[in-house]
C-alpha positions as CSV (number, residue, x, y, z in Angstrom):
1,X,120.1,122.0,97.4
2,X,116.9,120.2,95.7
3,X,116.8,117.7,98.7
4,X,116.9,120.3,101.2
5,X,114.2,122.1,99.7
6,X,112.3,118.9,99.4
7,X,113.1,118.6,102.9
8,X,112.0,121.4,104.1
9,X,108.9,121.6,102.4
10,X,107.8,118.6,103.6
11,X,108.6,119.2,107.1
12,X,106.3,122.4,107.1
13,X,103.5,119.9,105.9
14,X,104.0,118.1,108.7
15,X,104.2,120.9,111.0
16,X,101.2,122.4,109.7
17,X,99.8,119.2,110.9
18,X,100.6,120.0,114.5
19,X,103.8,121.3,117.0
20,X,104.5,121.6,120.1
21,X,103.3,118.0,121.5
22,X,103.8,115.8,124.3
23,X,104.7,111.9,124.0
24,X,101.9,110.0,123.5
25,X,101.5,105.8,123.3
26,X,98.5,104.3,121.9
27,X,97.7,103.3,125.6
28,X,94.7,105.2,125.5
29,X,93.0,103.4,122.7
30,X,93.8,99.7,123.3
31,X,90.5,98.3,123.2
32,X,88.0,100.5,121.2
33,X,84.9,97.7,122.0
34,X,82.0,100.0,121.1
35,X,79.7,98.8,118.6
36,X,78.1,100.6,115.7
37,X,80.2,102.2,112.5
38,X,81.1,105.3,114.1
39,X,82.4,103.8,117.2
40,X,78.9,104.3,119.2
41,X,78.9,108.5,118.6
42,X,75.7,109.8,117.8
43,X,76.6,111.6,114.9
44,X,76.9,115.3,114.0
45,X,74.9,118.0,112.8
46,X,76.0,121.3,111.2
47,X,78.3,122.0,114.1
48,X,81.8,120.0,114.5
49,X,82.3,117.6,117.1
50,X,85.1,115.7,118.1
51,X,85.6,112.3,116.6
52,X,86.0,109.3,119.1
53,X,87.1,111.6,121.8
54,X,89.5,109.1,124.0
55,X,89.4,106.2,121.2
56,X,90.7,107.9,118.4
57,X,91.1,111.7,119.4
58,X,93.6,111.7,121.9
59,X,95.1,114.7,123.4
60,X,99.1,115.1,123.2
61,X,99.3,113.7,119.4
62,X,98.0,114.3,116.0
63,X,95.7,112.4,114.0
64,X,94.7,113.0,110.7
65,X,94.0,111.4,107.1
66,X,91.1,109.1,108.3
67,X,89.5,106.3,105.5
68,X,86.8,103.8,106.0
69,X,86.4,100.6,104.3
70,X,83.1,101.1,101.6
71,X,80.9,98.7,104.5
72,X,82.3,100.8,107.0
73,X,83.5,97.7,108.7
74,X,87.4,98.9,108.4
75,X,89.0,102.8,110.1
76,X,92.3,103.6,109.0
77,X,94.2,106.8,109.8
78,X,97.7,108.2,110.6
79,X,99.2,109.0,114.0
80,X,101.9,111.4,114.3
81,X,103.2,111.5,117.9
82,X,104.9,114.9,117.8
83,X,106.0,117.3,114.7
84,X,109.9,116.1,113.1
85,X,108.3,112.2,113.7
86,X,107.3,110.0,111.2
87,X,103.9,109.2,110.8
88,X,102.1,105.8,111.3
89,X,98.9,103.7,110.1
90,X,96.7,102.6,112.4
91,X,93.6,100.5,111.5
92,X,90.2,98.7,113.2
93,X,88.3,96.3,112.2
94,X,84.3,96.0,113.1
95,X,84.0,92.3,114.0
96,X,81.1,90.5,115.8
97,X,79.5,94.0,116.2
98,X,83.1,95.2,118.0
99,X,85.7,97.4,117.0
100,X,88.9,95.5,117.4
101,X,92.0,96.9,119.1
102,X,94.0,99.5,117.0
103,X,97.1,97.8,115.1
104,X,99.8,99.6,113.3
105,X,99.5,98.5,109.7
106,X,103.5,98.6,108.8
107,X,102.2,98.2,105.0
108,X,105.8,98.8,103.9
109,X,107.0,96.4,106.6
110,X,110.1,98.6,106.8
111,X,111.2,100.2,103.7
112,X,109.8,103.4,104.8
113,X,109.9,105.4,107.7
114,X,106.6,107.6,107.5
115,X,103.4,106.2,106.4
116,X,100.1,108.1,106.3
117,X,96.9,109.5,104.2
118,X,96.0,106.4,104.3
119,X,93.0,105.5,101.1
120,X,90.6,102.8,100.8
121,X,89.6,102.0,97.3
122,X,85.8,102.4,96.3
123,X,85.8,98.7,95.9
124,X,87.8,98.0,99.3
125,X,90.5,96.2,97.0
126,X,93.3,98.6,97.6
127,X,94.8,100.8,99.7
128,X,96.8,103.9,98.4
129,X,98.9,106.0,101.3
130,X,102.0,108.2,101.4
131,X,105.2,106.8,102.6
132,X,108.6,108.6,103.0
133,X,112.0,108.0,104.2
134,X,113.2,108.6,107.8
135,X,114.8,112.3,106.3
136,X,111.2,113.3,104.6
137,X,112.6,112.4,101.5
138,X,111.1,110.6,98.4
139,X,107.0,111.3,99.8
140,X,105.4,109.5,97.3
141,X,102.0,107.3,96.8
142,X,102.0,103.4,97.4
143,X,99.5,100.9,97.8
144,X,98.6,97.4,98.8
145,X,95.9,94.9,97.5
146,X,93.9,93.1,99.4
147,X,94.3,89.3,100.0
148,X,92.3,86.9,101.9
149,X,93.7,87.1,104.8
150,X,94.9,90.6,105.0
151,X,97.1,92.9,102.2
152,X,100.2,92.2,99.7
153,X,103.6,93.7,100.1
154,X,103.4,97.5,99.2
155,X,103.9,98.6,95.8
156,X,104.8,102.1,94.6
157,X,102.3,103.4,92.1
158,X,104.1,103.1,89.1
159,X,103.6,106.5,87.2
160,X,105.6,109.4,86.8
161,X,103.5,111.7,89.5
162,X,106.0,109.9,91.7
163,X,109.0,111.4,90.6
164,X,107.9,114.2,92.3
165,X,107.7,114.8,95.9
166,X,103.6,113.8,96.2
167,X,101.5,113.1,99.3
168,X,97.7,112.5,99.7
169,X,95.8,110.8,97.4
170,X,92.3,110.8,96.7
171,X,90.2,108.9,93.8
172,X,86.7,110.0,91.8
173,X,84.4,106.7,91.3
174,X,86.0,106.4,88.0
175,X,89.8,106.1,88.8
176,X,90.8,109.6,88.3
177,X,93.5,111.0,91.0
178,X,93.7,114.1,92.7
179,X,96.9,114.4,95.0
180,X,98.9,117.1,96.5
181,X,102.4,117.8,94.2
182,X,104.9,119.3,96.9
183,X,107.5,119.8,94.3
184,X,104.7,122.5,93.0
185,X,104.6,125.0,95.9
186,X,102.5,122.5,97.7
187,X,100.0,122.3,94.8
188,X,97.1,120.1,93.9
189,X,97.5,117.9,91.1
190,X,95.4,115.6,88.6
191,X,96.0,112.3,86.8
192,X,92.8,110.7,85.0
193,X,92.9,107.2,84.9
194,X,93.4,105.9,81.9
195,X,92.7,102.2,81.8
196,X,94.3,101.6,85.3
197,X,97.5,103.4,84.7
198,X,98.5,107.5,85.3
199,X,101.0,108.3,82.5
200,X,100.0,111.8,82.5
201,X,99.2,114.7,85.4
202,X,98.6,118.4,85.4
203,X,97.7,121.3,87.8
204,X,94.1,121.0,89.1
205,X,92.7,124.2,87.7
206,X,91.9,126.1,90.7
207,X,93.0,129.1,92.4
208,X,94.7,127.3,95.4
209,X,94.6,124.4,98.5
210,X,96.4,121.5,98.9
211,X,95.3,118.1,100.7
212,X,92.8,117.2,98.3
213,X,89.2,115.1,98.7
214,X,87.7,114.4,95.7
215,X,84.0,113.4,95.5
216,X,83.0,110.3,94.2
217,X,81.4,112.2,90.8
218,X,84.0,115.0,90.7
219,X,81.5,117.4,91.7
220,X,83.2,119.2,94.6
221,X,86.8,119.4,95.4
222,X,88.0,119.9,99.3
223,X,91.3,121.7,100.2
224,X,92.8,123.1,102.9
225,X,94.7,126.2,102.8
226,X,96.2,129.5,104.5
227,X,93.4,132.1,105.4
228,X,94.8,135.0,103.4
229,X,92.3,136.9,104.9
230,X,93.0,136.0,108.1
231,X,95.8,138.1,110.2
232,X,96.8,134.8,111.5
233,X,97.1,133.1,108.8
234,X,95.5,129.7,110.1
235,X,94.8,126.6,107.4
236,X,90.8,126.6,106.4
237,X,89.0,124.2,104.8
238,X,87.5,125.4,101.2
239,X,85.2,123.9,98.5
240,X,85.0,123.9,95.1
241,X,82.2,123.1,93.2
242,X,82.5,121.9,89.6
243,X,80.2,123.9,87.0
244,X,78.4,123.2,83.7
245,X,81.0,124.1,81.5
246,X,83.7,121.7,83.8
247,X,85.7,124.2,85.6
248,X,85.9,124.9,88.9
249,X,84.0,127.7,91.1
250,X,85.8,129.9,93.0
251,X,87.1,128.6,96.3
252,X,84.4,128.5,98.9
253,X,85.2,128.7,102.5
254,X,83.3,126.3,104.3
255,X,82.5,128.9,107.0
256,X,82.8,129.5,111.0
257,X,81.1,126.9,111.9
258,X,83.5,124.3,110.4
259,X,86.8,126.5,110.5
260,X,87.4,127.9,114.2
261,X,90.4,129.9,115.1
262,X,93.2,127.2,115.2
263,X,93.9,125.4,112.1
264,X,91.6,122.7,110.0
265,X,93.3,120.3,107.4
266,X,93.1,117.2,105.9
267,X,89.5,116.7,104.6
268,X,88.0,113.4,104.1
269,X,84.3,112.3,103.7
270,X,83.1,108.9,104.6
271,X,82.0,106.0,102.2
272,X,78.0,106.4,103.0
273,X,78.4,110.4,102.0
274,X,77.3,111.7,105.2
275,X,80.1,113.1,107.1
276,X,83.1,115.1,106.7
277,X,85.9,114.0,109.1
278,X,88.6,116.5,109.1
279,X,92.0,117.5,111.6
280,X,91.6,120.5,114.0
281,X,94.4,122.2,115.9
282,X,93.6,123.0,119.4
283,X,95.3,125.3,121.7
284,X,97.8,123.2,123.0
285,X,99.2,122.4,119.0
286,X,98.2,118.5,118.7
287,X,96.1,117.8,115.9
288,X,92.6,115.5,116.9
289,X,89.5,114.7,114.5
290,X,86.4,116.3,114.3
291,X,83.5,115.3,112.1
292,X,80.6,117.1,110.8
293,X,77.5,116.1,108.7
294,X,78.5,117.2,104.7
295,X,75.2,119.1,104.5
296,X,77.2,121.9,105.1
297,X,79.0,121.4,101.6
298,X,74.9,120.9,100.4
299,X,74.1,124.0,101.7
300,X,77.0,125.8,100.2
301,X,76.4,124.4,97.0
302,X,72.6,125.1,96.4
303,X,73.3,128.8,98.3
304,X,76.2,129.2,95.4
305,X,74.2,127.8,92.2
306,X,70.9,129.8,92.9
307,X,73.1,132.9,93.1
308,X,74.1,132.3,89.8
309,X,70.4,131.6,88.5
């Protein structure tokens, strides 16, 4: 019964990332040889724009969980070809001012059927990710270490938090870990960095939300959750700000320019702190990547604390 519950929760989590899609291969992005850290795109302002259309954001599939290396010369993201099928992580590198063709990472070398939610560490020496079985069980956090010419064998994070069904690891600059605990009703949890280990964990003291992104200094936390005020219960992005007393604020919706009439999920901020990248469901059901200036977060923060004065 317990195993069945985990499977249902995980399938639901993936289903929320997209549904009713058509078969899709990677033919459309075989050669992303466009100059610049962001694939030749003009940076967005306060209104989200589709990220790398036809190169990374391709109709008929789901893209999610973007992570760049600290120097913006490597890019990792997950692709789910259709709902119910395990996802794969793909990557590209910026070499001679051009992005290399995308390749499948296959970090676990077949030990796990699915890999997603990549997260390059702040020093670029590790990549954390979520891995799971073909039946969507044993969902846990893994990592690889950087070697001279690639990455080490995948290692399951040695922490009691992996005794639960968990996903979406995100780290603060000091190494503190935030993640989604699916065994606990899809809640965001927190594990402090204790000499490079994570022996303790607890629920983050926020009202709701999963798929977290924690800022480097832990001054804000972004999550997604069903909008309870929306009759269609679509997923929106919310931000929590850290108050002077160390507590989190109430959840603040990122607003109608960021949150559309469709689902928005799995947000991440680029290492330079300039852009928020997230997944948005289209009318056809697939999930594509969008990006927007992080000024949307700064404006909300300024407005909130000005109001509190």
